[in-house]
KOLROPA-49774 format. One line per 8 residues: number of its first residue (from 1); their letters; for each residue y, z, x of N, C-alpha, C. Coordinates in steps of 0.2 Angstrom, whole numbers. Layout:
// KOLROPA-49774
NUM = A = Y,Z,X,Y,Z,X,Y,Z,X; ... .
***
This chain:
// KOLROPA-49774
1 = MASESSDP = 102,47,-40,95,43,-41,97,36,-42; 93,32,-38,94,25,-38,91,22,-45; 95,16,-47,93,13,-53,87,9,-52; 83,7,-57,77,4,-56,78,-3,-53; 84,-6,-54,85,-13,-51,86,-12,-44; 89,-6,-41,91,-5,-34,85,-1,-30; 80,1,-34,75,5,-30,70,1,-28; 69,0,-22,63,-5,-20,56,-2,-22 .
9 = ARALARPV = 55,5,-22,49,7,-23,47,6,-31; 52,5,-35,50,3,-42,48,-4,-43; 51,-8,-38,49,-15,-38,42,-16,-37; 39,-11,-33,32,-12,-31,27,-11,-37; 30,-7,-42,26,-5,-47,25,-10,-52; 30,-15,-52,30,-20,-57,25,-26,-55; 22,-29,-60,17,-35,-58,21,-40,-55; 18,-43,-50,21,-49,-46,18,-55,-49 .
17 = EPPAELKR = 23,-60,-51,21,-66,-53,20,-71,-47; 14,-73,-46,13,-78,-40,17,-84,-40; 19,-86,-35,23,-93,-34,19,-99,-37; 22,-104,-40,19,-109,-42,15,-113,-37; 18,-113,-31,14,-116,-26,7,-113,-24; 7,-107,-25,0,-103,-24,-4,-106,-30; -2,-106,-36,-6,-108,-42,-8,-115,-40; -4,-120,-38,-6,-127,-37,-11,-127,-31 .
25 = RVLQRLRA = -10,-123,-26,-15,-123,-20,-22,-120,-23; -22,-115,-27,-28,-112,-30,-32,-117,-34; -28,-121,-38,-32,-126,-42,-34,-132,-38; -30,-133,-33,-33,-139,-28,-39,-137,-25; -39,-130,-22,-45,-128,-19,-51,-128,-24; -50,-125,-30,-56,-125,-35,-58,-132,-36; -54,-137,-36,-56,-144,-38,-60,-146,-31; -57,-145,-25,-61,-147,-19,-68,-144,-19 .
33 = LGLIASPP = -69,-138,-21,-75,-135,-21,-80,-137,-27; -77,-141,-31,-81,-144,-37,-82,-139,-43; -77,-133,-42,-78,-128,-48,-74,-130,-54; -69,-135,-53,-66,-138,-59,-65,-145,-58; -65,-149,-63,-65,-156,-63,-58,-158,-62; -57,-164,-60,-50,-167,-59,-49,-173,-63; -45,-175,-67,-39,-171,-68,-41,-165,-73; -37,-160,-74,-39,-155,-78,-39,-156,-86 .
41 = GRQRPLAR = -35,-162,-88,-34,-164,-95,-41,-167,-97; -45,-169,-93,-51,-172,-96,-57,-168,-96; -56,-161,-94,-62,-156,-94,-64,-155,-101; -71,-153,-101,-73,-151,-107,-70,-144,-109; -70,-142,-115,-66,-135,-117,-69,-129,-113; -76,-129,-112,-79,-123,-109,-77,-123,-101; -77,-129,-98,-75,-130,-91,-68,-128,-90; -64,-130,-95,-56,-128,-94,-55,-121,-94 .
49 = VLAYAAAA = -59,-118,-99,-58,-110,-100,-61,-107,-93; -66,-109,-91,-69,-106,-84,-64,-107,-79; -61,-113,-78,-56,-115,-73,-50,-110,-73; -48,-110,-79,-42,-105,-80,-44,-98,-79; -50,-96,-80,-52,-89,-79,-53,-88,-71; -56,-93,-68,-56,-92,-61,-49,-92,-57; -45,-97,-60,-38,-97,-57,-34,-90,-58; -35,-87,-64,-32,-81,-66,-35,-75,-61 .
57 = VLLVASGA = -41,-75,-60,-44,-70,-56,-41,-71,-48; -41,-76,-46,-38,-78,-39,-31,-76,-39; -27,-78,-44,-20,-76,-44,-19,-68,-44; -23,-65,-49,-22,-58,-49,-24,-55,-42; -30,-57,-39,-32,-54,-33,-27,-56,-27; -24,-62,-27,-19,-63,-22,-13,-58,-23; -11,-57,-29,-5,-53,-30,-7,-45,-29; -13,-43,-30,-15,-37,-28,-15,-36,-20 .
65 = LARGGWPT = -18,-41,-17,-18,-41,-10,-11,-41,-7; -6,-44,-10,1,-45,-7,4,-38,-8; 2,-34,-13,5,-27,-14,1,-22,-10; -5,-24,-8,-9,-19,-4,-14,-15,-8; -15,-17,-14,-20,-14,-18,-20,-17,-25; -24,-14,-30,-25,-17,-36,-19,-14,-40; -17,-17,-46,-11,-15,-50,-13,-8,-52; -7,-4,-52,-8,3,-54,-2,4,-60 .
73 = GSDTRPRF = 1,-1,-62,6,0,-67,5,4,-73; -1,4,-76,-3,8,-81,-5,15,-80; -5,17,-73,-7,23,-71,-1,28,-71; 0,33,-75,6,37,-76,5,43,-72; 0,44,-69,-1,51,-65,5,51,-60; 7,57,-58,12,57,-53,10,54,-46; 15,52,-42,14,50,-35,16,55,-30; 12,56,-25,13,60,-20,13,57,-13 .
81 = ALFLYEDD = 17,59,-9,18,56,-2,14,61,3; 10,58,7,7,62,12,10,59,19; 14,63,22,17,61,28,13,64,34; 11,60,38,7,62,44,11,63,50; 11,69,53,14,71,59,10,72,65; 13,70,70,9,72,77,13,75,82; 10,80,85,14,83,91,8,84,97; 10,88,102,5,89,107,-2,91,105 .
89 = RFQPTVSH = -2,94,99,-9,97,97,-13,91,94; -10,85,93,-14,80,90,-18,77,96; -25,78,95,-29,76,101,-35,72,98; -35,66,96,-41,62,94,-46,62,99; -52,62,97,-58,62,102,-61,55,102; -58,51,98,-61,44,98,-55,39,100; -57,33,101,-52,27,103,-48,26,97; -42,23,98,-38,21,93,-41,16,88 .
97 = RELVAEYS = -45,12,90,-49,7,85,-53,11,81; -57,16,83,-61,20,79,-57,25,74; -51,27,77,-47,31,73,-45,27,67; -42,21,68,-40,16,63,-46,15,58; -52,14,60,-57,13,56,-59,19,51; -58,25,54,-59,31,50,-54,32,45; -48,31,47,-43,31,42,-43,26,36; -45,20,38,-46,14,34,-52,16,29 .
105 = AWADTLRK = -57,19,31,-63,21,27,-60,26,22; -57,30,24,-54,36,20,-50,32,14; -45,28,16,-41,24,12,-45,20,7; -50,17,9,-54,13,5,-58,17,-1; -60,23,1,-63,28,-3,-57,30,-9; -51,31,-7,-46,33,-11,-44,27,-16; -44,21,-13,-43,15,-17,-48,14,-22; -55,15,-21,-60,14,-25,-60,19,-31 .
113 = ERKLVMAE = -57,25,-29,-56,30,-34,-50,29,-38; -46,24,-37,-39,23,-40,-34,28,-39; -35,31,-33,-30,36,-31,-25,34,-26; -26,29,-22,-22,26,-17,-17,21,-20; -10,22,-18,-5,18,-20,-3,13,-14; -3,17,-8,-2,13,-2,-3,17,4; -4,14,10,-6,18,16,-3,13,22; 1,17,26,3,13,32,3,18,38 .
121 = ELDLQDSA = 2,14,44,2,17,50,9,15,53; 13,20,56,20,18,58,19,17,65; 23,12,68,24,10,74,28,15,78; 25,19,82,28,24,86,33,22,92; 32,16,94,36,13,99,42,10,97; 43,8,91,48,4,88,52,8,82; 56,12,84,60,15,79,67,17,81; 71,18,76,78,19,77,81,25,72 .
129 = ILARSGDT = 86,28,74,89,33,70,96,30,68; 98,30,61,104,28,59,108,34,56; 114,35,58,118,40,56,125,38,55; 129,41,50,136,39,48,140,45,50; 146,44,53,150,49,54,157,46,52; 159,48,46,166,45,44,164,38,42; 168,34,46,168,26,45,163,23,50; 160,27,54,156,25,60,149,25,59 .
137 = LTISPGDV = 145,20,59,138,20,58,135,19,65; 131,23,67,128,22,74,120,21,73; 118,17,77,110,15,77,108,16,84; 104,21,85,101,22,91,93,22,91; 91,19,97,83,19,97,81,26,98; 75,28,95,72,34,95,68,36,89; 65,42,89,61,45,84,64,51,82; 63,53,76,65,60,74,60,65,75 .
145 = QTVAGRLA = 61,70,79,57,75,81,58,81,76; 52,83,73,53,89,68,49,94,71; 49,100,68,45,106,69,37,104,69; 36,99,64,29,97,63,27,91,68; 32,89,72,30,83,76,34,77,74; 32,71,77,35,65,74,31,62,69; 34,58,64,31,55,59,27,49,61; 20,49,60,16,43,62,13,39,57 .
153 = GLFIVRAG = 13,41,51,10,37,45,12,40,39; 10,37,33,10,39,27,5,36,22; 4,40,17,-1,38,12,3,40,5; 3,36,0,6,37,-6,0,37,-11; -2,43,-14,-7,44,-19,-5,46,-26; -10,45,-30,-9,47,-37,-13,53,-38; -11,58,-41,-14,64,-43,-11,67,-49; -15,71,-53,-12,74,-59,-8,80,-58 .
161 = TMQEAAAI = -9,83,-53,-6,89,-51,-5,90,-43; 0,95,-41,0,96,-34,-6,98,-31; -10,102,-35,-17,105,-32,-21,99,-31; -22,94,-36,-26,89,-35,-24,84,-29; -17,84,-28,-14,80,-22,-16,84,-15; -16,90,-16,-18,94,-10,-25,93,-8; -29,93,-13,-36,92,-12,-38,85,-9; -34,80,-11,-34,73,-7,-32,74,0 .
169 = ARQCPHLK = -26,78,1,-23,78,8,-28,82,12; -32,87,10,-37,91,14,-42,86,17; -43,81,14,-49,76,16,-46,71,22; -40,71,23,-37,67,27,-39,67,35; -42,62,38,-44,63,45,-39,65,50; -33,65,48,-28,67,53,-28,74,54; -30,78,50,-30,85,50,-36,88,55; -41,84,56,-47,86,60,-45,85,67 .
177 = YGGRVALR = -40,81,69,-38,79,76,-32,83,78; -30,88,74,-24,92,75,-17,90,72; -17,85,69,-11,82,66,-9,87,60; -3,86,57,-1,89,51,0,84,46; 0,86,39,1,82,34,6,86,29; 12,83,28,16,86,23,15,82,17; 15,86,11,14,84,5,20,84,0; 23,79,-3,28,79,-7,27,75,-13 .
185 = RLMQ = 29,78,-19,29,74,-25,35,69,-25; 33,63,-27,39,58,-28,42,58,-34; 48,57,-35,52,57,-41,49,51,-45; 48,52,-52,46,47,-56,52,42,-58 .
***
C-alpha cells in the first residue's frame, strides 16, 4: 500500500492552497470592479471584511474548480470507482456531443448531491500499455481489451455501502446504451 506522501489520490483529498499570484490577481480584479478600495490599508473595517470574504470565496471556488469539484475532505464515506467499459454492444443512439451532455448532467446531479468525487472520459485514441519483464520495460501503443470491453471512462463516487454505490451506478447513462459498469470500492 502506498504511503500518503507517495499516493497521488490522497493528495487530491487535501485542501489546495491557491498560489500567491492568484490571490494578487483576484484582489486586483476586485479593485478594478470597484468591489474593494485601493489601497486595502485605507478601507473602512466593514469594507475590508467584505473584501476579504469575497477574496476567500473566489479562492475557495478556484481551488474547487482546479480539483474538479467542491472539497470533500470532511466526507468520510467510502469511495467507489465506476469503470465504464464499451464493446460492440455499446450503441449510443445520440451524437457524441449529446452523449457527453447526458453524462455531464448525470455527473452534475451527483455533484449537487455531494456524491461525486471525480468523473473523466478517457481518450480512446491515445493509450499505451506498460509492462515489465525482468529488467526490461516495454511501452507499446494500444488498449487493454477485457471481457467487459475497453475502458472508456470512470467516475469516483462516495456512498455509505456497496449497495448505495450500486444504486448510483444503476443510474449511469452508460448502461442504457449497452455499456458495462464495473464497481469497485477504493481502499481508504
